[in-house]
Backbone as CSV, one residue per row, in Angstrom:
resi,resn,N_x,N_y,N_z,CA_x,CA_y,CA_z,C_x,C_y,C_z
1,MET,-65.919,52.730,-31.897,-65.312,53.999,-32.244,-64.144,54.229,-31.264
2,ILE,-63.081,54.742,-31.845,-61.873,55.155,-31.045,-62.234,56.721,-30.749
3,LEU,-62.161,57.144,-29.603,-62.421,58.606,-29.266,-61.478,59.086,-28.357
4,VAL,-60.993,60.280,-28.711,-59.902,61.031,-27.895,-60.562,62.386,-27.596
5,GLU,-60.699,62.654,-26.336,-61.222,64.010,-25.986,-60.344,64.850,-25.075
6,ARG,-60.353,66.098,-25.228,-59.335,66.990,-24.615,-59.946,68.309,-24.227
7,GLU,-59.698,68.828,-23.073,-60.218,70.150,-22.714,-59.252,71.187,-23.237
8,ILE,-59.704,72.160,-23.849,-58.774,73.341,-24.186,-59.196,74.426,-23.667
9,ARG,-58.302,75.311,-23.231,-58.553,76.622,-22.321,-58.847,77.730,-23.267
10,THR,-59.822,77.681,-24.232,-60.158,78.738,-25.027,-61.488,78.411,-25.685
11,ALA,-62.081,79.458,-26.378,-63.267,79.095,-26.978,-63.230,78.441,-28.193
12,PRO,-64.502,77.640,-28.500,-64.516,76.782,-29.637,-64.078,77.578,-31.004
13,ALA,-64.439,78.745,-31.092,-64.006,79.566,-32.362,-62.473,79.464,-32.599
14,GLU,-61.615,79.459,-31.497,-60.176,79.490,-31.712,-59.771,78.160,-31.998
15,VAL,-60.398,77.154,-31.576,-60.099,75.690,-31.834,-60.492,75.391,-33.302
16,TRP,-61.668,75.908,-33.599,-62.205,75.821,-35.053,-61.314,76.399,-36.007
17,ALA,-60.735,77.575,-35.644,-59.893,78.369,-36.597,-58.622,77.443,-36.941
18,VAL,-58.026,76.693,-36.036,-57.049,75.760,-36.458,-57.513,74.573,-37.063
19,MET,-58.285,73.935,-36.461,-58.859,72.511,-36.932,-59.310,72.528,-38.229
20,SER,-59.968,73.564,-38.613,-60.627,73.775,-39.881,-59.658,73.945,-41.070
21,GLU,-58.443,74.349,-40.806,-57.495,74.707,-41.779,-56.844,73.145,-42.490
22,LEU,-57.805,72.560,-43.153,-57.433,71.221,-43.629,-56.249,71.272,-44.617
23,ASP,-56.362,72.323,-45.434,-55.260,72.627,-46.410,-53.915,72.739,-45.855
24,ARG,-53.847,73.050,-44.633,-52.441,73.297,-43.848,-52.209,72.236,-42.917
25,TRP,-52.797,71.179,-42.777,-52.655,70.215,-41.879,-51.259,69.536,-41.881
26,ALA,-50.763,69.264,-42.974,-49.386,68.841,-43.351,-48.278,69.623,-42.661
27,GLU,-48.450,70.877,-42.641,-47.566,71.880,-41.930,-47.876,71.976,-40.532
28,LEU,-49.079,71.664,-40.050,-49.495,71.928,-38.627,-49.322,70.628,-37.823
29,LEU,-49.703,69.523,-38.431,-49.675,68.208,-37.690,-48.573,67.370,-37.929
30,PRO,-47.820,66.816,-37.043,-46.833,65.721,-37.127,-47.311,64.404,-37.811
31,THR,-48.641,64.349,-37.605,-49.346,63.023,-37.986,-49.727,62.964,-39.664
32,VAL,-49.530,64.073,-40.300,-49.881,64.265,-41.538,-48.701,64.630,-42.455
33,SER,-48.405,63.829,-43.424,-47.178,64.007,-44.417,-47.702,65.138,-45.421
34,SER,-48.789,64.866,-45.934,-49.338,65.798,-47.043,-50.729,65.872,-47.137
35,VAL,-51.335,67.047,-47.670,-52.603,66.968,-47.886,-52.903,67.837,-49.274
36,GLU,-53.747,67.123,-50.141,-53.916,67.721,-51.461,-55.278,67.893,-51.641
37,ARG,-55.813,69.265,-51.791,-57.282,69.315,-52.086,-57.627,68.986,-53.518
38,LEU,-58.515,68.180,-53.641,-58.977,67.777,-55.036,-60.201,68.533,-55.466
39,GLY,-60.087,69.341,-56.459,-61.294,70.019,-57.063,-61.046,71.428,-56.585
40,ASP,-62.206,72.099,-56.343,-62.365,73.505,-55.992,-61.558,74.082,-54.946
41,PRO,-60.729,74.956,-55.115,-59.843,75.438,-54.023,-60.660,76.580,-53.008
42,GLY,-61.966,76.660,-53.259,-62.742,77.683,-52.564,-62.966,77.246,-51.036
43,PRO,-63.951,77.902,-50.396,-64.229,77.564,-49.021,-64.695,76.131,-48.858
44,ILE,-64.270,75.426,-47.871,-64.567,74.050,-47.731,-65.993,73.840,-47.297
45,THR,-66.719,72.931,-48.109,-68.138,72.606,-47.936,-68.275,71.077,-47.929
46,VAL,-69.491,70.626,-47.695,-69.752,69.249,-47.801,-69.520,68.825,-49.298
47,GLY,-68.755,67.853,-49.497,-68.359,67.260,-50.890,-66.899,67.614,-51.029
48,ALA,-66.196,68.452,-50.464,-64.778,68.715,-50.588,-64.120,67.508,-50.351
49,ARG,-63.236,67.326,-51.236,-62.314,65.996,-51.247,-60.606,66.449,-51.062
50,PHE,-60.096,65.730,-50.313,-58.711,65.728,-49.931,-58.130,64.437,-49.961
51,ARG,-56.838,64.358,-50.648,-55.877,63.306,-50.667,-54.934,63.554,-49.491
52,VAL,-55.016,62.704,-48.552,-54.177,62.842,-47.189,-53.271,61.619,-47.164
53,ALA,-52.058,61.852,-46.928,-50.911,60.904,-46.641,-50.483,61.151,-45.109
54,GLN,-50.341,59.979,-44.476,-49.926,59.968,-43.151,-48.914,58.935,-42.937
55,PRO,-47.867,59.061,-41.966,-46.869,58.088,-41.836,-47.223,56.849,-41.405
56,GLY,-46.744,55.796,-42.264,-47.175,54.385,-41.897,-48.529,54.033,-42.221
57,LEU,-49.416,54.865,-43.102,-50.655,54.553,-43.500,-50.694,54.695,-44.995
58,ALA,-51.577,53.929,-45.599,-51.906,54.190,-47.099,-52.431,55.532,-47.307
59,THR,-52.154,56.192,-48.382,-52.804,57.528,-48.745,-54.212,57.282,-48.914
60,ALA,-55.036,58.207,-48.502,-56.543,58.070,-48.657,-57.105,59.272,-49.172
61,VAL,-58.181,59.161,-49.909,-58.946,60.412,-50.284,-60.242,60.510,-49.379
62,TYR,-60.233,61.626,-48.630,-61.361,61.904,-47.652,-62.390,62.847,-48.420
63,GLU,-63.501,62.576,-48.092,-64.632,63.538,-48.581,-65.348,64.108,-47.494
64,VAL,-65.437,65.371,-47.371,-66.198,65.957,-46.198,-67.738,65.673,-46.462
65,THR,-68.304,65.046,-45.292,-69.781,64.694,-45.351,-70.600,65.567,-44.363
66,ASP,-69.884,66.288,-43.528,-70.536,67.089,-42.648,-69.577,68.181,-42.289
67,TRP,-70.076,69.465,-42.450,-69.251,70.627,-42.280,-70.146,71.688,-41.400
68,ARG,-69.680,71.945,-40.395,-70.427,72.915,-39.295,-69.513,73.925,-38.876
69,PRO,-69.316,74.951,-39.608,-68.309,75.913,-39.114,-68.595,76.426,-37.786
70,GLY,-67.473,76.356,-37.059,-67.304,76.863,-35.777,-67.616,75.708,-34.637
71,GLU,-68.025,74.592,-35.208,-68.415,73.444,-34.343,-67.655,72.050,-34.689
72,GLY,-67.626,71.729,-35.872,-66.973,70.481,-36.323,-67.272,69.945,-37.760
73,PHE,-66.580,68.863,-38.095,-66.773,68.265,-39.323,-66.559,66.772,-39.254
74,THR,-66.996,66.135,-40.308,-66.734,64.660,-40.490,-66.287,64.524,-41.719
75,TRP,-65.355,63.658,-42.152,-64.878,63.243,-43.540,-64.843,61.753,-43.484
76,VAL,-64.851,61.257,-44.754,-65.062,59.818,-44.865,-64.259,59.399,-46.092
77,ALA,-63.389,58.213,-45.978,-62.605,57.589,-46.945,-62.983,56.180,-46.997
78,SER,-62.975,55.616,-48.336,-63.218,54.181,-48.413,-62.155,53.575,-49.168
79,SER,-61.793,52.349,-48.851,-60.763,51.663,-49.568,-60.634,50.140,-49.126
80,GLY,-60.673,49.302,-50.167,-60.271,47.819,-49.713,-61.354,47.336,-48.768
81,GLY,-62.589,47.696,-48.926,-63.759,47.104,-48.173,-63.926,47.890,-46.807
82,VAL,-63.118,48.844,-46.520,-63.150,49.460,-45.280,-63.600,50.999,-45.618
83,ARG,-64.567,51.368,-44.832,-65.078,52.800,-44.625,-64.440,53.417,-43.366
84,THR,-63.761,54.495,-43.506,-63.229,55.196,-42.362,-64.002,56.523,-42.196
85,ASP,-64.676,56.724,-41.111,-65.355,58.040,-40.606,-64.497,58.551,-39.593
86,ALA,-64.007,59.909,-39.890,-63.251,60.646,-38.846,-64.047,61.833,-38.586
87,VAL,-64.381,61.940,-37.134,-65.102,63.024,-36.734,-64.305,64.093,-35.934
88,HIS,-64.530,65.329,-36.027,-63.707,66.392,-35.424,-64.734,67.307,-34.841
89,GLU,-64.822,67.384,-33.325,-65.819,68.227,-32.791,-65.093,69.205,-31.803
90,ALA,-65.656,70.544,-31.837,-65.151,71.478,-30.806,-66.485,72.021,-30.136
91,ARG,-66.743,71.609,-28.864,-67.876,72.029,-28.239,-67.635,72.910,-27.082
92,ALA,-68.389,73.965,-26.901,-68.308,74.798,-25.792,-68.698,74.126,-24.452
93,ASP,-67.912,74.254,-23.343,-68.306,73.565,-22.134,-69.086,74.445,-21.155
94,GLY,-69.404,75.618,-21.664,-70.279,76.643,-20.879,-69.448,77.527,-20.031
95,GLU,-68.110,77.397,-19.921,-67.303,78.115,-19.038,-66.009,78.700,-19.793
96,GLY,-66.130,79.044,-21.029,-65.193,79.557,-21.884,-64.126,78.630,-22.375
97,ARG,-64.349,77.302,-22.292,-63.402,76.465,-22.740,-64.013,75.510,-23.808
98,THR,-63.280,74.715,-24.257,-63.794,73.798,-25.455,-63.409,72.426,-25.081
99,ARG,-64.464,71.508,-25.448,-64.339,69.950,-25.345,-63.888,69.649,-26.746
100,LEU,-62.641,69.232,-27.044,-62.250,68.763,-28.422,-62.597,67.240,-28.338
101,ALA,-63.202,66.798,-29.382,-63.420,65.307,-29.622,-62.982,64.836,-30.946
102,LEU,-62.022,64.046,-31.018,-61.612,63.438,-32.246,-62.039,61.812,-32.242
103,GLY,-62.730,61.446,-33.245,-63.054,60.057,-33.339,-62.906,59.452,-34.673
104,ILE,-62.798,58.083,-34.639,-62.712,57.266,-35.847,-63.477,55.953,-35.678
105,THR,-64.148,55.776,-36.902,-64.909,54.507,-36.931,-64.638,53.777,-38.100
106,TRP,-64.445,52.500,-38.137,-64.291,51.740,-39.409,-65.445,50.836,-39.550
107,SER,-65.893,50.853,-40.647,-67.004,49.837,-41.031,-66.842,49.200,-42.382
108,GLY,-67.773,48.094,-42.627,-67.466,47.431,-43.898,-66.856,46.042,-43.672
109,PRO,-66.738,45.246,-44.714,-66.120,43.908,-44.443,-64.817,43.823,-43.892
110,GLY,-63.920,44.890,-44.220,-62.610,44.773,-43.755,-62.376,45.635,-42.480
111,ALA,-63.476,45.931,-41.889,-63.289,46.875,-40.617,-62.604,46.193,-39.547
112,TRP,-62.803,44.829,-39.327,-62.082,44.152,-38.299,-60.667,44.163,-38.307
113,VAL,-60.219,44.107,-39.665,-58.705,44.115,-39.921,-58.142,45.552,-39.559
114,ALA,-58.871,46.475,-39.899,-58.403,47.772,-39.646,-58.385,48.074,-38.170
115,ARG,-59.360,47.604,-37.459,-59.334,47.691,-35.999,-58.111,47.068,-35.360
116,VAL,-57.972,45.779,-35.900,-56.811,45.066,-35.321,-55.378,45.699,-35.656
117,LEU,-55.362,46.193,-36.882,-54.044,46.531,-37.256,-53.752,48.120,-36.830
118,PHE,-54.883,48.954,-36.803,-54.560,50.399,-36.710,-55.124,51.028,-35.604
119,SER,-55.663,50.376,-34.689,-56.556,51.169,-33.523,-55.432,51.783,-32.660
120,GLY,-54.354,51.174,-32.386,-53.150,51.848,-31.634,-52.738,53.034,-32.205
121,LYS,-52.328,52.863,-33.471,-51.814,53.933,-34.222,-52.655,55.145,-34.411
122,ALA,-53.968,54.805,-34.645,-55.126,55.812,-34.639,-55.187,56.570,-33.371
123,ARG,-55.228,55.925,-32.272,-55.240,56.624,-30.981,-54.186,57.586,-30.726
124,ARG,-52.981,57.012,-30.995,-51.778,57.856,-30.840,-51.812,58.995,-31.682
125,TYR,-52.251,58.868,-33.024,-52.216,59.927,-33.909,-53.256,61.046,-33.309
126,MET,-54.414,60.475,-33.058,-55.453,61.540,-32.520,-55.080,62.262,-31.345
127,THR,-54.358,61.488,-30.420,-54.029,62.076,-29.079,-52.924,63.345,-29.538
128,ARG,-52.031,63.039,-30.381,-50.983,64.012,-30.856,-51.795,65.185,-31.389
129,GLU,-52.720,64.892,-32.428,-53.405,65.988,-32.963,-54.059,66.830,-32.002
130,ALA,-54.851,66.230,-31.158,-55.526,66.961,-30.140,-54.530,67.907,-29.251
131,GLU,-53.324,67.312,-28.933,-52.284,68.290,-28.209,-52.008,69.348,-29.217
132,VAL,-51.652,69.303,-30.457,-51.306,70.125,-31.247,-52.383,71.313,-31.472
133,PHE,-53.694,70.820,-31.807,-54.722,71.720,-31.924,-54.857,72.466,-30.557
134,ALA,-54.792,71.966,-29.373,-54.774,72.628,-28.173,-53.668,73.666,-28.088
135,ALA,-52.631,73.328,-28.457,-51.345,74.280,-28.243,-51.514,75.457,-29.204
136,LEU,-51.937,75.106,-30.313,-52.086,76.220,-31.462,-53.183,77.190,-30.974
137,ALA,-54.386,76.497,-30.586,-55.532,77.411,-30.315,-55.289,78.137,-29.022
138,GLU,-54.764,77.640,-27.964,-54.367,78.444,-26.836,-53.324,79.477,-27.035
139,GLY,-52.640,79.292,-28.092,-51.577,80.344,-28.370,-51.854,81.466,-29.324
140,ARG,-53.187,81.405,-29.896,-53.606,82.333,-30.810,-53.855,83.685,-30.331
């Protein structure tokens, strides 16, 4: 797993308020070119699907497999023998701050190729995303 963690000087609810706006990620994050929700435009729940385009990566359809309002979510995409699990967590540190954790895991027959080709880019993207989430949450 590639894991990026960051301490944010605000409560998890503030981080969640920004991180959970999946429909707006293309306007919030420089690492996302477009996000299109597939299906019901209502509240996000397990099973919600999104077509996500990122610079230098193939467009992927992610399905939310774990949705815990105020805490975190996981979404999964599968393509070409590779399953991508992306985890987003906002945990209280007990002192009014948040420990943001962004992680990505590749599995399946082609996982080794994804790790070789995309580990560096994934780490850079998640680091930038953590910076943006922190700036937005602290500025709310």
